[in-house]
C-alpha positions as CSV (number, residue, x, y, z in Angstrom):
1,M,-16.5,2.3,-4.3
2,L,-16.3,5.7,-5.8
3,P,-17.6,8.8,-4.0
4,T,-20.5,10.8,-5.5
5,R,-19.3,13.5,-7.8
6,S,-21.2,16.8,-8.2
7,W,-20.6,16.9,-12.0
8,M,-22.1,13.4,-12.6
9,P,-25.8,14.5,-12.7
10,A,-24.9,17.2,-15.1
11,L,-23.0,14.8,-17.3
12,L,-25.9,12.3,-17.2
13,S,-28.4,15.0,-18.1
14,L,-26.2,16.2,-21.0
15,A,-25.8,12.6,-22.3
16,L,-29.5,12.0,-22.2
17,T,-30.2,15.2,-24.2
18,M,-27.7,14.4,-26.9
19,P,-28.5,10.8,-28.1
20,A,-29.2,11.7,-31.7
21,T,-25.8,13.3,-32.2
22,G,-23.9,10.1,-31.6
23,L,-21.4,12.0,-29.5
24,V,-20.2,10.6,-26.2
25,L,-18.8,13.1,-23.7
26,V,-16.8,11.7,-20.8
27,H,-15.3,13.7,-18.0
28,P,-11.6,12.5,-17.6
29,R,-12.3,11.1,-14.2
30,A,-15.7,9.5,-15.1
31,A,-14.2,6.4,-16.4
32,W,-11.7,6.1,-13.6
33,A,-11.7,2.9,-11.6
34,A,-8.8,1.3,-9.8
35,P,-8.0,-2.1,-11.5
36,T,-8.4,-3.8,-8.2
37,D,-10.3,-2.9,-5.0
38,F,-8.4,-3.8,-1.9
39,S,-11.0,-2.3,0.5
40,G,-11.7,-4.5,3.5
41,T,-10.3,-6.0,6.6
42,W,-7.4,-8.5,6.0
43,Q,-6.0,-10.9,8.6
44,L,-2.4,-12.2,8.2
45,D,-2.3,-16.0,7.7
46,R,1.0,-16.7,9.4
47,A,0.9,-20.4,8.4
48,A,0.7,-19.5,4.7
49,S,3.2,-16.6,5.0
50,D,7.0,-16.4,5.1
51,S,8.8,-15.2,8.2
52,M,9.6,-11.4,8.2
53,E,12.9,-12.1,10.2
54,P,15.3,-11.9,7.2
55,L,13.9,-8.4,6.2
56,L,13.9,-7.1,9.8
57,K,17.4,-8.4,10.3
58,A,18.6,-6.5,7.2
59,Q,17.0,-3.4,8.7
60,G,19.1,-3.7,11.8
61,I,16.2,-4.8,14.1
62,S,17.4,-6.8,17.2
63,M,16.8,-10.5,17.5
64,V,14.3,-10.0,20.4
65,E,12.3,-7.5,18.4
66,R,12.4,-9.7,15.3
67,K,11.0,-12.7,17.3
68,I,8.2,-10.5,18.8
69,A,7.3,-9.1,15.4
70,S,7.2,-12.5,13.8
71,S,4.7,-13.7,16.4
72,L,2.2,-10.8,16.2
73,D,-1.2,-11.1,14.8
74,I,-1.5,-8.5,12.0
75,T,-4.7,-7.0,10.6
76,Q,-4.7,-4.6,7.7
77,V,-7.8,-2.4,7.2
78,I,-7.9,-0.8,3.8
79,Q,-10.3,1.9,2.6
80,Q,-9.8,2.6,-1.1
81,A,-11.2,5.6,-3.0
82,E,-10.1,6.9,-6.5
83,D,-6.3,7.1,-6.4
84,T,-5.8,6.7,-2.6
85,L,-5.7,3.8,-0.2
86,D,-6.0,4.5,3.6
87,L,-4.1,1.6,5.2
88,E,-4.2,0.9,8.9
89,V,-2.0,-1.9,10.1
90,K,-3.1,-3.2,13.5
91,S,-1.2,-5.5,15.9
92,T,-1.0,-6.0,19.6
93,A,2.2,-4.1,19.7
94,K,1.4,-1.0,17.5
95,N,-1.0,0.4,15.0
96,V,0.3,2.3,12.0
97,V,-1.8,4.4,9.6
98,Q,-0.6,5.3,6.1
99,K,-2.3,7.2,3.2
100,M,-1.1,5.7,-0.1
101,I,-1.5,8.0,-3.1
102,V,-1.4,5.8,-6.2
103,D,-0.1,8.1,-8.9
104,G,3.6,6.9,-9.3
105,E,5.0,10.1,-7.7
106,S,7.7,9.8,-5.1
107,R,6.9,11.3,-1.7
108,R,9.0,11.6,1.5
109,I,7.7,9.8,4.5
110,E,9.0,9.6,8.0
111,S,9.1,6.5,10.2
112,D,10.0,6.5,13.9
113,R,11.7,3.2,13.3
114,T,13.6,3.6,10.0
115,G,13.7,7.4,9.5
116,P,13.0,9.1,6.2
117,S,12.4,7.3,2.9
118,M,11.0,8.1,-0.5
119,V,7.9,6.1,-1.4
120,S,5.8,5.8,-4.5
121,H,2.7,3.7,-5.4
122,R,1.4,2.7,-8.8
123,W,-0.7,0.2,-10.6
124,K,0.7,-2.4,-13.0
125,G,-2.4,-4.1,-14.4
126,T,-4.3,-5.4,-11.4
127,V,-1.3,-5.3,-9.1
128,L,-0.5,-2.5,-6.7
129,I,3.2,-1.8,-6.5
130,T,5.0,0.2,-3.8
131,H,8.6,1.3,-4.2
132,S,10.6,2.7,-1.3
133,I,14.2,3.8,-0.8
134,G,15.4,4.3,2.8
135,A,18.4,3.3,4.8
136,D,19.5,0.9,7.5
137,P,20.9,2.2,10.9
138,D,24.4,2.5,9.3
139,G,23.1,4.6,6.4
140,V,23.2,1.8,3.8
141,P,20.5,2.3,1.3
142,I,17.6,-0.2,1.4
143,R,15.4,-0.6,-1.7
144,T,12.0,-2.3,-1.1
145,T,9.3,-3.2,-3.6
146,I,6.0,-4.5,-2.3
147,T,3.5,-5.9,-4.7
148,R,-0.1,-6.5,-3.6
149,S,-2.5,-8.7,-5.5
150,L,-5.9,-10.4,-5.0
151,D,-6.4,-14.2,-5.5
152,D,-9.2,-16.7,-4.8
153,G,-11.9,-14.3,-6.1
154,G,-10.8,-11.5,-3.9
155,A,-10.7,-13.6,-0.7
156,T,-6.9,-13.6,-0.4
157,M,-4.4,-10.7,-0.7
158,T,-0.8,-11.6,-1.3
159,Q,2.0,-9.2,-0.6
160,T,5.4,-10.0,-2.0
161,I,8.2,-7.9,-0.4
162,V,11.6,-7.7,-2.1
163,Q,14.2,-5.8,-0.2
164,T,17.7,-5.1,-1.5
165,T,20.6,-3.4,0.2
166,D,23.9,-2.3,-1.3
167,N,25.6,-4.9,1.0
168,G,23.7,-8.0,-0.1
169,T,21.4,-10.0,-2.3
170,P,17.6,-9.4,-2.5
171,I,15.5,-10.8,0.2
172,T,12.0,-11.9,-0.8
173,V,9.1,-12.5,1.7
174,R,5.6,-13.5,0.7
175,R,2.8,-12.6,3.1
176,V,-0.8,-13.9,2.8
177,F,-3.8,-12.1,4.2
178,R,-7.4,-13.5,4.3
179,R,-10.4,-11.2,3.9
180,Q,-12.5,-11.0,7.1
């Protein structure tokens, strides 16, 4: 859902007063709409999802922490407006909040777990793509691509995570979330 814009009434008034000219005036943002609206509350369907253990292991996460992380119930709450998504990932262990600006620009983010990384978000058709470059605890670069898409008429959000390090082959994990 797009927020109310102060220039919209003026544009509508102008459009209504110019019908005979055949001209159509459109503010550059008036036609903006994200190709897909991910807004809502999403619950991880662990039975339909792959284990996160291979990705966590490649990031240097201990076996005990990987087992705990794999057993957590995860909920994602997404609020989407224009070119941003506010993402809150909730679990019994920790909640994480992230603002995603979907413009293709790389931004530096800090994580208490993985340290700094460069992250960008962009649309490719109806799919939201996130690219990040960070490092494992030994400083080996980790490249991650996350694609998010909707299926089942918007009832299912699928995340495909592909992680590649300079020391190995790509690891792919598919996670399925159901709209609540």
